[in-house]
C-alpha positions, 0 to 999 in steps of 0.5 A: 569665679566670684559668682561661684564662690558666693554661691557655695559659701551659704551652703558650705556654712549653713548646711552643718547647721541646718543638719544639726536642727534636722537631726534634733528634729528627727530625735524629737520625732522618734521620741514621740514614735517610740514613747510607748514602746514596751520593755522586756524588763523591769528594774527594781533596784539591783533586781530585774524582772523579765517581761515576755513580749509579743513578736511585734513588740520585740521587733519594735523595741529592737527598731527603737534601740537601733533608731536611737543608737543611730541617732546617737552616732549621727550627733556624735559625728556631728560633734567630731567632724563639724569643726565650724558648726559645732562650736556654734551650735554649743554657743546656742546652748546645745552640746552635741557630744553630750546629746550623743552620749545621751542617745546612745545611753537611752538605746542602751536602757530603753529595753528595761523600765526604770530609772535609767530609761527615764533619766536618759529620755529626760536628759535628751529632752533637756539637752535638745529643749524639746518636749515629747509629751 
């Protein structure tokens, strides 16, 4: 019995931490992957100018939006559900809830060139301590 519980402990405690860093890696990979995705509008203050996209560009944009929304949802689930891992990850300087907000914000703004898109992109990089350049 002691052998069984000893074998479960590292996986029980280590797996959630690994999950966070795997998610961090996936976010970084997708920031690079979609770094040059075209937007369907340009923000100029309160005014937006529409940009007509070719079908492949529109599909790629929609994939980017869905990807960052999914990653935001996974990060939010980590922040809420991983009772032991989330505070430890926060102790290491990462805030999963703020990261989730930034990912969701980016998914909502990636379709428009301008301040919002750039702000959320930079916020994700800062919160995760990564660079997608």
